[in-house]
GUSEKOL-786899 format. One line per 2 residues: their letters; for each residue x, y, z of N, C-alpha, C. Coordinates in Angstrom, 1 decimal. Layout:
BEGIN
A = X,Y,Z,X,Y,Z,X,Y,Z | ...
//
This chain:
BEGIN
MP = -78.1,-5.3,-122.0,-79.0,-5.7,-120.7,-78.8,-7.2,-120.4 | -78.2,-8.0,-119.2,-78.4,-9.5,-119.2,-79.9,-10.2,-119.7
QK = -79.8,-11.4,-120.4,-80.9,-12.1,-120.9,-81.7,-12.6,-119.7 | -81.3,-12.6,-118.8,-82.2,-13.2,-117.3,-82.9,-11.9,-117.1
CR = -82.2,-10.7,-116.9,-82.7,-9.4,-116.5,-84.1,-9.1,-117.8 | -83.8,-9.5,-119.0,-84.6,-9.0,-120.2,-86.0,-10.0,-120.2
KH = -85.3,-11.0,-119.4,-86.8,-12.3,-119.2,-87.6,-11.5,-118.1 | -87.3,-11.4,-116.7,-87.8,-10.9,-116.0,-88.6,-10.0,-115.9
TR = -88.4,-9.2,-117.0,-88.7,-7.2,-116.8,-89.3,-7.0,-117.7 | -89.8,-7.9,-118.8,-90.6,-7.9,-120.0,-92.2,-7.4,-119.4
VI = -92.8,-6.8,-120.4,-94.0,-6.0,-119.9,-94.6,-6.9,-119.9 | -95.8,-7.2,-118.7,-96.8,-8.6,-118.6,-98.1,-7.9,-118.7
RA = -98.5,-8.4,-119.8,-99.9,-8.4,-119.7,-100.7,-8.2,-119.0 | -102.0,-7.2,-118.8,-103.0,-7.5,-118.1,-103.5,-8.6,-117.4
ED = -103.6,-9.3,-118.5,-104.3,-10.8,-118.4,-103.5,-11.5,-117.6 | -102.3,-11.6,-117.8,-101.2,-12.3,-117.1,-100.8,-11.9,-115.9
AT = -101.1,-10.8,-115.7,-100.7,-10.3,-114.3,-101.8,-10.9,-113.4 | -103.2,-10.4,-113.9,-104.5,-10.9,-113.2,-104.3,-12.3,-112.7
GF = -104.1,-13.5,-113.8,-103.8,-14.7,-114.0,-102.8,-14.9,-113.3 | -101.6,-14.3,-112.7,-100.3,-14.5,-112.3,-99.8,-13.3,-111.5
PL = -100.7,-13.4,-110.5,-99.9,-12.4,-109.8,-98.6,-12.7,-108.9 | -98.6,-13.8,-108.8,-96.7,-14.4,-108.5,-95.9,-13.8,-109.2
RW = -96.2,-14.3,-110.6,-95.3,-13.6,-111.8,-95.0,-12.4,-111.6 | -95.9,-11.9,-111.7,-95.9,-9.8,-112.2,-95.4,-9.5,-110.7
FW = -95.2,-10.0,-109.8,-94.3,-9.2,-108.8,-92.7,-10.2,-108.7 | -92.4,-11.0,-109.0,-91.1,-11.5,-109.2,-90.4,-10.9,-110.8
GR = -91.5,-10.0,-111.6,-90.8,-9.4,-112.5,-90.6,-8.1,-112.1 | -91.1,-7.4,-111.2,-91.0,-6.2,-110.6,-89.8,-6.1,-109.9
LW = -89.6,-7.3,-109.1,-88.2,-7.2,-108.2,-87.2,-7.4,-108.9 | -87.2,-8.5,-109.6,-86.1,-8.5,-110.6,-85.4,-7.2,-111.2
RS = -86.6,-6.6,-111.9,-86.1,-5.1,-112.2,-85.8,-4.3,-111.8 | -86.1,-4.3,-110.8,-85.4,-3.0,-109.7,-84.2,-3.7,-108.9
AC = -83.4,-5.2,-109.2,-82.8,-5.3,-108.6,-81.2,-5.1,-109.5 | -81.4,-5.2,-111.3,-81.1,-5.4,-112.2,-80.4,-3.7,-112.2
VA = -81.5,-2.7,-111.9,-81.4,-1.2,-111.9,-80.2,-0.8,-110.9 | -80.3,-1.1,-109.7,-79.5,-0.8,-108.8,-78.4,-1.6,-109.3
AL = -78.3,-3.0,-109.3,-76.8,-3.5,-109.4,-76.0,-2.7,-110.8 | -76.7,-2.3,-111.5,-75.9,-1.4,-113.0,-76.1,-0.1,-112.3
AG = -76.4,0.3,-111.5,-76.3,1.9,-111.4,-75.0,1.8,-110.1 | -74.7,0.5,-108.9,-73.5,0.3,-108.7,-72.3,0.5,-109.3
IA = -72.4,-0.6,-110.3,-71.4,-0.7,-110.8,-70.9,0.6,-111.4 | -71.9,1.4,-112.3,-71.4,2.7,-113.0,-70.7,3.8,-111.8
MA = -71.5,4.2,-110.6,-71.0,4.4,-109.6,-69.4,3.8,-108.5 | -69.1,2.5,-108.9,-67.8,2.2,-108.3,-67.0,2.9,-109.6
VL = -67.2,2.6,-110.6,-65.9,3.4,-111.8,-65.7,4.5,-112.0 | -67.1,5.3,-111.6,-66.5,6.7,-111.7,-65.9,7.3,-110.4
IA = -66.1,6.9,-109.2,-65.1,7.3,-108.0,-64.3,6.1,-107.3 | -64.0,5.5,-108.2,-63.0,4.7,-107.9,-61.7,5.4,-107.8
PQ = -61.0,5.6,-106.7,-59.3,6.3,-106.6,-58.3,5.6,-107.7 | -57.9,6.8,-108.2,-56.8,7.2,-109.3,-55.5,6.8,-108.9
WH = -54.8,5.7,-109.5,-53.4,5.4,-108.9,-52.6,6.8,-109.2 | -51.6,7.1,-108.4,-50.7,7.8,-108.5,-49.2,7.1,-108.4
EP = -48.2,7.4,-109.3,-47.0,7.1,-108.6,-46.6,8.2,-107.8 | -45.7,7.3,-106.5,-45.1,8.0,-105.3,-44.2,9.2,-105.8
PV = -44.2,10.8,-105.2,-43.6,11.7,-105.9,-41.9,11.1,-105.3 | -41.2,11.5,-105.7,-40.0,11.4,-106.1,-39.1,12.3,-105.3
VN = -38.3,12.0,-103.5,-37.9,13.2,-103.3,-36.1,13.3,-103.2 | -35.9,14.3,-103.1,-34.6,14.5,-103.2,-34.0,14.8,-101.6
AE = -33.3,13.6,-101.4,-33.3,13.3,-100.2,-32.1,14.4,-99.4 | -31.2,15.1,-100.5,-30.3,16.0,-100.0,-31.5,17.2,-99.5
LA = -32.5,17.4,-100.9,-33.4,18.7,-100.4,-34.1,18.8,-99.0 | -34.4,17.5,-98.6,-35.4,17.0,-97.7,-34.3,17.5,-96.5
AS = -33.5,17.2,-96.3,-32.2,17.4,-95.6,-31.9,18.3,-94.7 | -31.8,19.2,-96.2,-31.3,20.8,-96.1,-32.7,21.7,-95.7
HS = -33.9,21.6,-95.5,-35.0,21.8,-95.4,-35.3,22.7,-94.3 | -35.4,23.8,-94.0,-35.9,24.1,-92.5,-36.7,23.3,-91.5
LA = -37.7,22.6,-92.5,-38.5,21.9,-91.4,-38.1,20.5,-91.1 | -36.8,20.3,-91.7,-36.3,19.3,-91.2,-35.5,19.5,-90.0
RP = -35.0,20.7,-90.0,-34.3,20.7,-88.8,-34.7,21.0,-87.7 | -34.0,20.6,-85.9,-34.8,20.9,-84.9,-34.6,22.9,-84.9
LE = -36.2,22.9,-84.0,-36.6,24.3,-84.5,-35.0,25.2,-83.1 | -34.8,26.1,-83.2,-33.5,27.0,-82.7,-34.5,28.0,-81.9
PP = -33.8,27.9,-80.7,-34.8,29.0,-79.7,-34.4,30.5,-80.0 | -35.8,31.7,-80.6,-35.5,33.0,-80.6,-34.3,33.7,-80.2
AC = -33.7,34.4,-81.2,-32.8,35.2,-80.9,-33.3,36.1,-79.6 | -31.9,36.5,-78.4,-32.4,37.1,-77.7,-31.5,38.2,-77.3
DW = -31.8,39.6,-77.1,-31.1,40.6,-77.1,-30.9,41.0,-75.8 | -29.5,40.5,-75.4,-29.6,40.4,-74.1,-29.8,42.0,-73.2
HA = -29.3,43.0,-73.8,-29.4,45.0,-73.4,-30.8,45.1,-73.5 | -31.5,44.8,-74.7,-33.1,45.1,-74.9,-33.7,44.1,-73.6
TF = -33.6,42.7,-73.4,-34.3,42.5,-72.5,-34.1,42.8,-70.9 | -32.8,43.5,-70.8,-32.8,43.8,-69.4,-33.5,45.2,-69.3
AR = -33.2,46.0,-70.0,-34.1,47.2,-70.2,-35.8,47.1,-69.9 | -36.2,46.2,-70.8,-37.6,46.0,-71.1,-38.3,45.4,-69.9
EI = -37.3,44.5,-68.9,-37.8,43.7,-68.0,-37.9,44.7,-66.6 | -36.8,45.4,-66.8,-37.1,46.6,-65.5,-38.1,47.5,-65.7
RA = -38.4,48.3,-66.7,-39.1,49.0,-67.2,-40.8,48.4,-66.8 | -40.7,46.9,-67.3,-42.1,46.3,-66.8,-42.5,46.3,-65.2
LD = -41.6,46.6,-64.8,-41.4,46.1,-63.4,-41.6,47.3,-62.6 | -41.3,48.4,-62.4,-41.1,49.8,-62.3,-40.2,51.1,-62.7
GD = -39.6,50.6,-63.6,-39.1,51.6,-64.5,-37.8,51.8,-64.0 | -37.4,51.9,-62.5,-36.0,52.3,-61.9,-34.6,52.1,-62.5
LD = -34.5,52.2,-63.7,-33.6,52.2,-64.4,-32.2,52.4,-63.6 | -32.3,53.4,-62.7,-31.2,54.2,-62.1,-30.4,53.2,-61.0
AW = -31.2,52.1,-60.5,-31.2,51.2,-59.0,-30.3,50.1,-59.7 | -29.9,49.7,-61.1,-29.2,48.6,-61.3,-28.3,49.1,-62.2
RI = -27.3,47.9,-62.1,-26.0,48.1,-62.4,-25.9,46.6,-63.1 | -25.1,46.8,-64.5,-24.3,45.8,-65.0,-23.0,45.6,-64.3
AP = -22.7,44.6,-63.9,-21.4,44.2,-63.2,-21.4,43.0,-62.6 | -20.1,42.3,-62.5,-19.7,41.0,-61.9,-20.2,40.8,-60.9
VP = -21.0,39.4,-60.4,-21.5,39.1,-59.4,-20.9,38.1,-59.0 | -20.7,37.2,-58.0,-21.0,35.7,-57.7,-21.6,35.0,-58.6
LY = -23.1,35.5,-58.3,-23.8,34.8,-59.1,-24.4,35.6,-60.7 | -25.7,35.3,-61.1,-26.3,35.9,-62.0,-27.0,37.3,-61.2
GQ = -26.9,37.2,-60.0,-27.4,38.7,-59.5,-27.8,38.6,-58.4 | -27.4,39.9,-57.5,-27.1,40.9,-56.4,-27.6,41.9,-55.8
VT = -27.8,42.0,-54.7,-28.9,42.9,-54.3,-28.1,43.3,-52.9 | -27.3,44.6,-53.5,-26.5,45.2,-52.0,-27.6,45.9,-51.0
YS = -28.2,45.6,-49.9,-29.5,46.0,-49.4,-28.8,47.5,-48.8 | -28.1,47.6,-47.8,-27.7,49.1,-47.4,-27.9,50.2,-48.8
EQ = -27.3,49.8,-50.1,-27.0,50.6,-51.0,-28.4,50.7,-51.8 | -29.1,49.7,-51.8,-30.6,49.4,-52.2,-30.1,49.7,-53.8
IA = -28.9,48.5,-54.2,-28.7,48.7,-55.6,-28.4,47.4,-56.2 | -29.4,47.0,-57.0,-28.9,45.8,-58.1,-27.9,45.8,-59.2
RI = -27.1,44.6,-59.0,-26.2,44.2,-60.3,-26.9,43.0,-60.7 | -26.4,42.8,-62.0,-26.9,41.8,-62.8,-25.6,41.7,-63.5
GP = -25.1,40.1,-63.4,-23.7,39.8,-64.2,-23.7,39.8,-65.4 | -22.8,40.4,-65.8,-22.9,40.7,-67.9,-23.0,38.9,-68.3
TT = -22.9,37.9,-67.8,-22.4,36.5,-68.5,-23.8,35.7,-68.3 | -24.8,36.6,-67.4,-26.3,35.9,-67.1,-26.6,35.7,-68.8
PC = -27.1,34.2,-68.2,-28.0,33.6,-69.9,-28.8,35.1,-70.2 | -29.2,35.2,-71.4,-30.2,35.7,-71.9,-31.4,35.2,-71.7
LL = -31.8,34.2,-71.7,-32.7,33.3,-71.5,-33.6,33.0,-70.2 | -32.5,33.4,-69.2,-33.0,33.5,-68.0,-33.0,35.1,-67.6
LD = -32.3,35.8,-68.0,-32.3,37.2,-67.8,-33.8,37.8,-67.3 | -34.9,37.0,-67.5,-35.9,37.8,-66.4,-36.0,37.4,-65.6
ET = -36.2,36.1,-65.5,-36.4,35.5,-64.0,-34.9,36.1,-63.0 | -34.3,36.2,-63.7,-33.1,36.6,-62.7,-33.4,38.2,-62.4
IQ = -33.8,38.9,-63.3,-34.5,40.0,-62.7,-35.5,40.3,-61.7 | -36.4,39.2,-62.1,-37.8,39.5,-61.2,-37.2,39.0,-59.5
HE = -36.0,38.0,-59.5,-35.5,37.6,-58.3,-35.2,39.0,-57.4 | -34.1,39.4,-58.3,-33.3,40.6,-57.5,-34.4,41.5,-57.3
WM = -35.4,41.8,-58.2,-36.4,43.2,-58.0,-36.7,43.1,-56.5 | -37.5,41.7,-56.2,-37.7,41.3,-54.9,-36.9,41.6,-53.6
HL = -35.8,41.3,-53.9,-34.9,41.8,-53.4,-35.1,43.8,-53.0 | -34.9,43.7,-54.2,-34.6,45.6,-53.8,-35.9,46.0,-53.3
QQ = -36.7,45.5,-53.5,-38.1,45.7,-52.8,-38.1,45.7,-51.2 | -37.5,44.2,-50.9,-37.4,44.4,-49.4,-36.1,45.2,-48.8
AR = -35.1,45.6,-49.3,-34.5,46.8,-49.0,-34.8,48.1,-49.0 | -35.8,48.6,-49.7,-36.6,49.7,-49.9,-37.7,50.0,-48.4
MY = -38.4,48.7,-48.1,-39.2,48.3,-47.5,-38.6,48.5,-46.1 | -37.7,47.6,-46.1,-37.0,47.7,-44.6,-35.5,48.4,-44.1
DG = -35.2,49.5,-44.9,-34.3,50.2,-44.9,-33.0,49.4,-44.5 | -32.9,48.4,-45.9,-31.7,47.8,-45.8,-31.3,46.5,-44.8
EV = -31.9,46.6,-43.7,-32.3,45.3,-42.2,-32.9,44.2,-43.2 | -32.8,43.7,-43.7,-33.4,42.7,-44.9,-33.6,41.2,-43.9
HE = -32.0,40.6,-43.3,-32.1,39.6,-42.9,-32.7,39.7,-41.7 | -32.7,40.5,-41.0,-32.7,41.1,-39.5,-34.6,40.7,-39.7
RY = -35.4,41.2,-40.7,-36.6,41.2,-40.5,-36.8,40.0,-41.1 | -36.2,39.1,-41.8,-36.4,37.4,-42.0,-35.8,36.6,-41.6
GG = -35.5,37.0,-40.7,-34.5,35.9,-39.3,-33.5,35.5,-40.4 | -32.9,35.7,-41.1,-31.6,35.3,-42.1,-31.9,35.4,-43.6
RD = -31.1,34.9,-44.0,-30.7,34.9,-45.5,-32.1,33.9,-46.3 | -32.1,32.9,-45.8,-32.8,31.8,-46.4,-34.4,32.1,-46.3
GA = -35.1,33.0,-45.2,-36.6,33.7,-45.0,-36.3,34.8,-46.5 | -35.4,35.7,-46.9,-35.6,36.9,-47.5,-35.3,36.2,-48.7
EV = -34.6,35.1,-49.2,-34.4,34.3,-50.3,-35.8,33.4,-50.4 | -37.0,32.8,-50.2,-38.0,32.2,-50.1,-39.2,33.4,-50.2
VA = -39.1,34.5,-50.0,-40.4,35.3,-50.2,-39.5,36.3,-51.4 | -38.4,36.2,-52.0,-37.8,36.6,-53.1,-38.5,35.5,-54.2
DC = -38.4,34.3,-53.8,-38.9,33.5,-55.1,-40.1,33.6,-55.4 | -41.1,33.5,-54.0,-42.3,33.7,-54.4,-42.9,34.6,-55.2
GA = -42.2,36.0,-54.5,-42.3,37.2,-55.4,-42.4,37.1,-56.9 | -41.2,36.6,-57.3,-40.8,35.9,-58.6,-41.3,35.1,-59.1
WM = -42.7,34.1,-58.7,-42.8,33.1,-59.0,-44.4,34.1,-59.7 | -44.5,34.9,-58.7,-46.0,35.4,-58.7,-46.1,36.2,-60.1
LG = -45.0,36.5,-60.1,-44.6,37.8,-61.4,-44.5,37.0,-62.7 | -44.3,35.7,-62.6,-44.2,34.7,-63.6,-42.9,34.0,-64.0
SR = -42.4,34.2,-63.0,-40.7,33.3,-63.3,-40.6,31.9,-63.2 | -40.2,31.1,-64.1,-39.9,30.1,-64.1,-39.1,29.3,-63.5
VT = -37.9,29.8,-63.0,-37.1,29.4,-61.9,-37.1,30.0,-60.9 | -37.3,29.0,-59.9,-37.3,29.4,-58.6,-36.6,28.5,-57.8
PY = -35.5,28.4,-57.5,-34.6,27.5,-57.1,-35.1,27.3,-55.3 | -35.0,28.8,-54.9,-36.0,28.5,-53.3,-37.0,27.7,-52.8
ID = -37.7,27.8,-53.8,-39.1,27.0,-53.3,-39.3,26.3,-54.2 | -38.7,25.4,-55.2,-38.9,24.1,-55.8,-37.9,23.6,-55.9
PV = -38.1,21.9,-55.2,-37.6,21.1,-54.9,-36.4,20.3,-56.3 | -37.7,20.9,-57.6,-36.8,19.9,-58.4,-35.2,20.5,-58.9
WH = -35.0,22.0,-58.2,-33.6,22.8,-58.8,-32.7,22.1,-57.6 | -32.9,21.4,-56.7,-32.0,20.7,-56.0,-31.0,21.9,-55.2
QG = -30.2,22.4,-55.7,-29.2,23.6,-55.0,-30.2,24.7,-54.9 | -30.2,25.0,-53.3,-30.4,26.1,-52.9,-32.1,25.7,-52.3
YV = -32.6,24.9,-52.5,-33.8,24.8,-51.9,-34.2,25.1,-50.5 | -34.7,25.8,-50.2,-35.2,26.0,-48.7,-36.5,25.5,-48.4
GP = -38.0,25.3,-49.1,-39.0,25.3,-48.7,-40.3,25.5,-49.6 | -41.4,25.3,-49.5,-42.3,25.9,-50.1,-42.7,27.6,-49.6
CT = -43.7,27.7,-50.4,-44.3,29.2,-50.0,-45.2,29.1,-48.9 | -45.0,29.5,-47.7,-46.3,29.5,-47.0,-47.2,31.0,-47.4
PA = -48.6,30.5,-46.3,-49.7,31.6,-46.5,-49.0,32.8,-46.1 | -47.7,33.2,-45.2,-47.2,34.7,-44.9,-46.5,35.2,-45.6
DV = -45.7,33.9,-46.6,-44.7,34.2,-47.6,-45.4,34.8,-48.7 | -46.3,34.4,-49.2,-47.5,35.0,-50.4,-47.7,36.2,-49.7
ME = -48.3,36.3,-48.8,-48.9,37.8,-48.4,-47.7,38.5,-48.2 | -46.6,38.6,-47.4,-45.4,39.5,-47.7,-44.8,39.8,-49.2
AW = -44.6,38.5,-50.3,-44.7,38.9,-51.5,-45.7,39.5,-52.0 | -46.9,39.6,-51.7,-48.0,40.4,-52.7,-47.9,41.9,-52.4
WL = -47.3,41.9,-51.1,-47.2,43.5,-50.3,-46.0,44.4,-50.9 | -45.4,43.2,-51.0,-43.9,43.8,-51.8,-44.0,44.0,-53.0
IA = -45.0,43.3,-53.8,-45.4,43.5,-55.3,-46.1,45.1,-55.3 | -47.0,44.8,-54.4,-48.2,46.1,-54.9,-47.9,47.6,-54.4
RP = -46.5,47.5,-53.4,-46.3,48.7,-52.4,-45.4,49.8,-53.5 | -45.2,49.2,-54.7,-44.4,50.5,-56.0,-45.6,51.3,-56.3
LI = -46.7,50.2,-56.4,-48.2,50.5,-57.3,-48.4,51.9,-56.3 | -49.1,51.6,-55.5,-49.8,52.2,-54.1,-49.1,53.4,-53.7
RT = -47.6,53.5,-53.9,-46.8,54.5,-53.9,-46.8,55.6,-55.1 | -46.7,54.6,-56.5,-46.9,55.7,-57.4,-48.2,56.1,-57.5
SE = -49.7,55.7,-57.1,-50.7,56.2,-57.1,-50.7,57.3,-56.2 | -50.3,57.3,-54.8,-50.3,58.1,-54.3,-49.7,59.5,-54.4
LA = -48.4,59.4,-55.5,-47.9,60.7,-56.0,-48.4,61.2,-56.8 | -49.4,60.2,-57.8,-50.0,60.9,-58.5,-51.1,61.7,-58.3
HS = -52.1,61.0,-57.2,-53.0,62.1,-56.8,-52.4,63.5,-56.2 | -51.3,63.4,-55.4,-50.6,64.3,-54.6,-50.3,65.4,-55.6
AA = -50.0,64.9,-57.1,-49.7,66.0,-57.5,-50.8,66.6,-58.4 | -52.0,66.0,-58.6,-53.1,66.4,-59.1,-54.3,67.0,-58.0
DP = -53.7,67.3,-56.9,-54.4,68.0,-55.8,-54.1,69.3,-55.9 | -55.1,70.7,-56.0,-54.8,71.2,-55.7,-54.0,72.2,-54.7
PA = -53.3,72.9,-54.5,-52.5,73.5,-53.6,-53.3,73.6,-52.1 | -53.0,73.7,-51.2,-53.4,73.7,-50.1,-53.5,75.5,-49.7
R = -54.5,76.2,-49.1,-54.4,77.9,-49.3,-54.8,78.3,-47.5
//
């Protein structure tokens, strides 16, 4: 213990404390200060951070590591995606063909047949099928007279894109100006209601058929 600490922390006799209360007080204060200082030094030694040499990094290994490369898009199985998306919509695979078309997809309204081009990018296949499925519902509802019902091609395309967007499509060039080419205009409330009805109609028909099959025959 330092000489100064020993001097001020020695035991003070009762008569000294009685005769010199100020001296006794300063002795207690110095003793507390010395104990706190020694405790602080001890803690600093115990918890001081230890120095470690930086790890040696193999540059060639780091460059070849998977995390060092940009993430690649997941593999896309074209035919599996084609079948999965149609089953998710209504399961009517007989109404679909894989055949060359001017764009990615096309519906022949009079035949009520949808065609998807074999060169359609797999990552755009879901969106393409959703849009063409909406056209297929238009053809079924209006018995092939789609352009007459919507006042031309643009009206039919806008409703189809509104419905595709409602189904989860991220590519809607007829209603989203960001795509520039093909943009016609945003969905109006009437377009949304029309698209909703086209989407709901197959579900309603399926439900009606199920109830009809479950009903007992009339006597």
